[in-house]
C-alpha positions as CSV (number, residue, x, y, z in Angstrom):
1,M,0.0,0.0,0.0
2,A,1.4,3.4,-1.0
3,T,0.3,6.5,0.9
4,L,1.7,10.0,1.2
5,E,1.6,12.1,4.4
6,L,2.7,15.7,4.8
7,Q,2.7,17.0,8.4
8,G,3.2,20.7,9.1
9,V,5.3,21.1,5.9
10,S,6.6,24.7,5.3
11,K,9.2,26.0,2.9
12,S,11.0,29.3,2.8
13,F,13.5,30.7,0.4
14,A,15.6,33.3,2.3
15,A,12.9,35.7,3.7
16,T,10.2,34.5,1.4
17,Q,7.8,31.9,2.8
18,V,6.4,29.8,-0.1
19,L,4.5,27.1,1.8
20,R,2.8,27.4,5.2
21,Q,2.0,24.5,7.4
22,I,0.8,22.0,4.8
23,D,-1.0,19.0,6.3
24,L,-2.0,16.4,3.7
25,S,-2.9,12.7,3.5
26,L,-2.9,11.0,0.1
27,H,-4.7,7.6,0.1
28,D,-3.5,4.4,-1.6
29,R,-4.4,4.4,-5.4
30,E,-5.7,8.0,-5.2
31,M,-5.0,10.8,-7.6
32,L,-4.8,14.1,-5.9
33,V,-4.5,17.2,-8.0
34,I,-2.8,20.3,-6.7
35,V,-4.2,23.4,-8.4
36,G,-3.7,27.1,-8.0
37,A,-2.5,30.3,-9.7
38,S,1.1,30.8,-10.7
39,G,3.3,31.4,-7.7
40,C,1.0,29.7,-5.2
41,G,3.6,27.1,-4.3
42,K,2.2,24.0,-6.0
43,S,5.4,23.1,-7.9
44,T,7.5,23.7,-4.7
45,L,5.2,21.3,-2.9
46,L,5.8,18.6,-5.6
47,R,9.6,19.2,-5.4
48,L,9.5,18.7,-1.7
49,V,7.8,15.3,-2.1
50,A,10.2,14.4,-4.8
51,G,13.2,15.3,-2.6
52,L,14.4,18.0,-5.0
53,E,13.9,20.5,-2.2
54,T,14.1,20.1,1.6
55,P,11.3,21.5,3.8
56,T,12.1,24.3,6.2
57,S,10.0,22.5,8.7
58,G,7.6,19.5,8.8
59,R,7.7,15.8,7.9
60,I,7.0,13.8,4.8
61,T,6.3,10.0,4.7
62,I,5.7,7.7,1.8
63,G,4.1,4.3,2.6
64,G,4.7,5.0,6.3
65,R,8.4,5.6,5.9
66,D,9.9,9.0,6.8
67,V,11.6,10.4,3.6
68,T,12.0,14.0,4.7
69,A,15.8,13.9,4.5
70,L,16.0,11.0,2.0
71,D,17.7,11.3,-1.4
72,P,15.2,11.3,-4.3
73,S,16.7,8.1,-5.7
74,K,15.7,6.3,-2.5
75,R,12.1,7.4,-2.3
76,D,10.7,4.9,-4.8
77,I,8.9,7.6,-6.8
78,A,8.7,8.5,-10.5
79,M,8.2,12.0,-11.9
80,V,6.8,13.2,-15.2
81,F,7.8,16.7,-16.2
82,Q,6.3,19.2,-18.5
83,N,9.4,19.3,-20.7
84,Y,9.6,15.5,-21.1
85,A,13.3,15.4,-20.0
86,L,14.2,12.8,-22.6
87,Y,17.7,12.1,-23.7
88,P,17.8,13.3,-27.4
89,H,20.6,10.9,-28.4
90,M,18.9,7.8,-27.1
91,S,16.1,5.8,-28.7
92,V,12.7,5.5,-27.2
93,F,13.6,2.1,-25.9
94,D,16.8,3.3,-24.3
95,N,15.1,6.4,-22.7
96,M,12.6,4.0,-21.1
97,A,15.2,1.5,-20.1
98,Y,17.8,3.9,-18.7
99,G,16.6,4.0,-15.1
100,L,16.3,0.2,-15.0
101,R,19.9,-0.2,-16.2
102,I,21.1,2.2,-13.5
103,R,19.3,-0.1,-11.0
104,G,21.2,-3.1,-12.3
105,L,18.3,-5.1,-13.7
106,L,19.0,-8.0,-16.1
107,R,18.7,-7.3,-19.8
108,G,15.8,-9.7,-20.3
109,E,13.8,-8.1,-17.4
110,I,14.5,-4.7,-18.8
111,T,13.3,-5.7,-22.2
112,R,10.1,-7.3,-20.8
113,K,9.2,-4.2,-18.7
114,V,9.9,-1.7,-21.6
115,E,7.9,-3.7,-24.1
116,E,5.0,-4.1,-21.7
117,A,4.9,-0.4,-21.0
118,A,5.3,0.4,-24.7
119,Q,2.3,-1.8,-25.6
120,L,0.2,-0.2,-22.8
121,L,1.0,3.3,-24.2
122,G,0.8,2.5,-27.9
123,L,4.6,3.0,-28.5
124,D,5.3,-0.5,-29.9
125,E,6.2,0.8,-33.3
126,L,8.3,3.7,-32.1
127,L,10.9,2.0,-29.8
128,A,13.7,2.5,-32.3
129,R,13.0,6.2,-32.9
130,K,14.8,9.2,-31.4
131,P,12.8,11.9,-29.5
132,R,13.2,14.4,-32.3
133,Q,11.2,12.0,-34.6
134,L,8.2,12.0,-32.2
135,S,5.2,14.4,-31.8
136,G,4.7,16.2,-28.5
137,G,2.1,13.6,-27.4
138,Q,4.3,10.7,-28.3
139,R,7.2,12.3,-26.3
140,Q,4.9,12.6,-23.3
141,R,4.0,9.0,-23.6
142,V,7.6,8.0,-23.6
143,A,8.1,10.1,-20.4
144,M,5.2,8.3,-18.8
145,G,6.6,4.9,-20.0
146,R,9.9,5.7,-18.3
147,A,8.0,6.2,-15.1
148,I,5.7,3.2,-15.5
149,V,8.6,0.7,-16.0
150,R,10.0,1.5,-12.5
151,D,6.8,0.3,-10.7
152,P,7.0,3.2,-8.3
153,K,5.0,3.6,-5.1
154,L,4.2,7.2,-6.1
155,F,3.7,9.0,-9.4
156,L,4.4,12.8,-9.5
157,F,3.2,14.8,-12.4
158,D,4.5,18.4,-12.8
159,E,2.2,20.1,-15.4
160,P,2.8,17.4,-17.9
161,L,0.4,18.7,-20.5
162,S,1.2,22.4,-20.6
163,N,3.4,22.1,-23.7
164,L,0.7,20.4,-25.8
165,D,-2.0,21.9,-28.0
166,A,-5.6,22.0,-26.8
167,K,-6.8,19.0,-28.7
168,L,-3.9,16.9,-27.6
169,R,-4.3,18.0,-24.0
170,V,-7.8,16.6,-24.0
171,Q,-6.6,13.2,-25.4
172,M,-3.6,13.0,-23.0
173,R,-5.7,14.0,-20.0
174,A,-8.0,11.0,-20.7
175,E,-4.9,8.8,-21.3
176,I,-3.3,9.7,-18.0
177,R,-6.5,9.1,-16.0
178,R,-7.1,5.7,-17.7
179,L,-3.5,4.6,-17.0
180,Q,-3.6,5.8,-13.4
181,R,-6.7,3.8,-12.7
182,R,-5.5,0.7,-14.6
183,L,-2.1,0.7,-12.8
184,G,-3.5,1.7,-9.4
185,V,-0.6,3.9,-8.6
186,T,-1.0,6.6,-6.0
187,S,-0.4,9.9,-7.8
188,L,0.1,13.6,-7.1
189,Y,-0.6,15.9,-10.1
190,V,0.2,19.6,-10.3
191,T,-1.5,21.9,-12.8
192,H,-2.7,25.5,-13.2
193,D,-5.5,24.3,-15.5
194,Q,-8.7,24.0,-13.5
195,V,-10.3,21.8,-16.3
196,E,-7.5,19.3,-15.9
197,A,-8.0,19.5,-12.1
198,M,-11.7,18.8,-12.3
199,T,-11.5,15.9,-14.7
200,L,-8.4,14.1,-13.3
201,G,-8.6,14.4,-9.6
202,D,-10.2,12.1,-7.0
203,R,-9.7,15.1,-4.8
204,L,-8.4,18.6,-5.3
205,L,-6.1,20.7,-3.2
206,I,-6.6,24.4,-4.0
207,L,-3.5,26.4,-2.9
208,H,-3.6,30.1,-2.4
209,Q,-0.4,32.0,-1.5
210,G,1.2,28.9,0.0
211,T,-1.8,27.9,2.1
212,P,-4.5,25.3,1.4
213,A,-7.7,27.1,0.5
214,Q,-9.8,23.9,0.2
215,L,-9.3,20.1,0.0
216,A,-12.3,18.2,-1.3
217,T,-13.7,16.2,-4.3
218,P,-14.0,18.2,-7.6
219,M,-17.8,18.5,-7.3
220,Q,-17.6,19.5,-3.6
221,V,-15.2,22.3,-4.6
222,F,-17.5,23.3,-7.5
223,E,-20.8,23.2,-5.6
224,R,-19.6,24.4,-2.2
225,P,-16.4,26.5,-2.6
226,A,-14.9,27.4,0.7
227,D,-14.2,31.1,-0.1
228,T,-14.3,33.6,-2.9
229,Y,-10.8,32.6,-4.1
230,V,-11.8,29.0,-4.7
231,A,-15.2,30.1,-6.1
232,G,-13.5,32.4,-8.6
233,F,-10.8,30.0,-9.5
234,V,-12.9,26.9,-10.3
235,G,-15.4,27.2,-13.1
236,S,-15.3,28.6,-16.6
237,P,-16.4,31.3,-17.1
238,T,-15.6,32.4,-13.6
239,M,-18.3,33.0,-11.0
240,N,-19.9,36.4,-10.8
241,F,-19.6,38.3,-7.6
242,L,-21.9,41.2,-6.5
243,P,-21.8,43.2,-3.3
244,A,-24.9,42.8,-1.1
245,R,-26.4,42.5,2.3
246,L,-28.4,39.8,4.1
247,V,-31.8,41.1,5.1
248,R,-35.1,39.8,6.4
249,D,-33.4,37.7,9.1
250,G,-31.1,36.1,6.5
251,T,-33.9,35.0,4.1
252,A,-33.1,37.5,1.4
253,V,-30.2,39.3,-0.2
254,Q,-30.4,43.0,-0.9
255,L,-27.9,43.8,-3.7
256,D,-26.1,47.0,-3.5
257,A,-27.4,47.5,-7.0
258,G,-30.9,47.6,-5.6
259,P,-32.8,44.3,-6.3
260,L,-33.9,41.9,-3.6
261,I,-33.4,38.2,-4.0
262,P,-35.1,35.7,-1.7
263,L,-33.0,32.6,-0.7
264,Q,-32.8,29.8,1.8
265,G,-32.2,31.3,5.2
266,R,-28.7,32.3,6.3
267,R,-27.6,33.8,9.5
268,P,-28.2,37.6,9.3
269,G,-25.1,39.7,8.8
270,D,-23.9,42.9,7.3
271,A,-21.9,43.2,4.1
272,I,-21.6,40.0,2.1
273,T,-20.7,39.0,-1.4
274,L,-23.2,37.2,-3.6
275,G,-21.7,34.6,-5.9
276,I,-23.6,33.1,-8.9
277,R,-22.2,31.1,-11.8
278,P,-22.9,32.2,-15.4
279,E,-24.9,29.1,-16.1
280,H,-27.2,29.8,-13.1
281,L,-28.4,33.1,-14.5
282,T,-31.4,33.2,-16.8
283,L,-32.6,35.7,-19.4
284,G,-36.0,37.1,-18.6
285,G,-37.7,37.5,-15.2
286,G,-36.0,40.5,-13.8
287,E,-34.0,40.7,-10.5
288,L,-31.3,42.4,-12.6
289,A,-31.2,44.7,-15.6
290,L,-28.0,44.6,-17.6
291,T,-26.4,46.8,-20.2
292,V,-25.0,44.4,-22.8
293,D,-21.3,44.9,-23.7
294,L,-20.6,41.8,-25.7
295,I,-22.3,38.7,-27.0
296,E,-20.1,35.6,-27.6
297,P,-21.7,32.8,-29.5
298,L,-20.0,29.4,-28.8
299,G,-22.3,27.1,-30.7
300,S,-24.3,25.2,-28.1
301,A,-24.3,28.2,-25.7
302,T,-23.8,32.0,-25.8
303,L,-21.9,34.1,-23.3
304,V,-23.5,37.5,-22.6
305,H,-21.2,40.1,-21.0
306,G,-22.9,43.0,-19.3
307,R,-23.0,45.7,-16.6
308,V,-25.6,46.1,-13.9
309,V,-27.7,49.1,-14.8
310,G,-26.8,52.0,-12.5
311,R,-23.6,50.1,-11.3
312,D,-21.2,50.3,-14.2
313,N,-18.3,48.9,-12.2
314,E,-20.3,45.6,-11.6
315,T,-19.9,43.3,-14.5
316,I,-21.8,40.0,-15.1
317,I,-21.4,37.1,-17.5
318,L,-24.3,34.8,-18.4
319,S,-24.0,31.5,-20.1
320,V,-27.3,30.7,-21.9
321,P,-28.2,27.8,-24.2
322,G,-28.6,28.5,-27.9
323,V,-28.3,31.8,-29.8
324,V,-28.9,35.3,-28.3
325,A,-30.0,38.1,-30.6
326,P,-28.0,41.3,-30.4
327,T,-29.6,43.7,-27.9
328,E,-28.6,46.7,-25.7
329,T,-30.2,45.7,-22.4
330,V,-31.5,42.4,-20.9
331,A,-33.5,41.4,-17.9
332,V,-31.8,38.6,-15.9
333,S,-33.2,36.4,-13.1
334,V,-31.1,34.5,-10.6
335,Q,-31.6,30.8,-9.9
336,R,-31.8,31.2,-6.1
337,E,-31.0,27.6,-5.3
338,H,-27.6,28.1,-6.8
339,V,-26.7,31.3,-5.0
340,H,-23.5,31.3,-3.0
341,I,-23.0,33.7,0.0
342,F,-19.6,34.8,1.2
343,D,-18.5,37.1,4.0
344,R,-17.3,40.3,2.3
345,T,-14.5,40.9,4.7
346,S,-13.0,37.4,5.1
347,G,-14.3,35.9,1.8
348,K,-15.4,32.8,3.7
349,R,-18.5,30.9,2.7
350,I,-21.7,31.4,4.7
351,D,-23.8,28.3,4.6
352,P,-27.6,28.0,5.0
353,V,-29.1,27.6,8.5
354,N,-30.3,24.1,9.0
């Protein structure tokens, strides 16, 4: 059984603290995705697990063994990088076999492992080629094959799809998930792409300025974001935020723009932020009136960008099915069952009263 535990892990570079008191448990066979904006510390966290950096404080264990001060070569991990890190002068076979030769495996065992991994990844016909003769997706498969042949306890992925075009990213995303489930290898995956995070992870760790903002399943993160940072980061287009106040003993929201929106009771409070995703706004009805700035037809849906009438600094995006005719103003209603309420000062979620 392969598990990963981080206990109070922090990392500083000189006077700059990059990670703060990270506590994390990664279960056997689980794929955990670390996601966040550039500079949030996600790659540093991966490098700490890999042994490429040493934590300033805290403890890291893999399979119950303390590896905090252990050399990377002794941690029984395999890492897949965004730049493939292939040897250009070696064939595909030799790139995949290199780590096994370093470990002193017999030639027959090496050949068996490489050929099995090549068949799994669809590289059977490419073993004699050099990396320069491969496409980006094929190179990434070779990098994954090199990791697979080692039978590691833990897979580490450092933004492995960022160098691929959009269509290939979708294909490789599905390939990685299929392989991870088939092999049953515990995996830690770092990305800045929230679509990758939502589709790949059993759980997501959202990092914000070196601190965990939320750790939950993808749908829990999407449906019940812990704060405005998570709510704004997960979802495309991003969630709309409007300043408001809770009124009527917490059973309605009074928008600063004027309209009143009934909702399931929350604890009464002062200034709050109302969050509503673009797909949970509907044309017609009329809690809000928008001045339309832009209409973006996407085929199956249309994005409508607008400003709340009388509050030009408050912008809203709607995602509505079908085609929307050009217009200057629209009336918009809010699907109240999908409203999110956040404390305006702390940004923390305010849940309904039971």
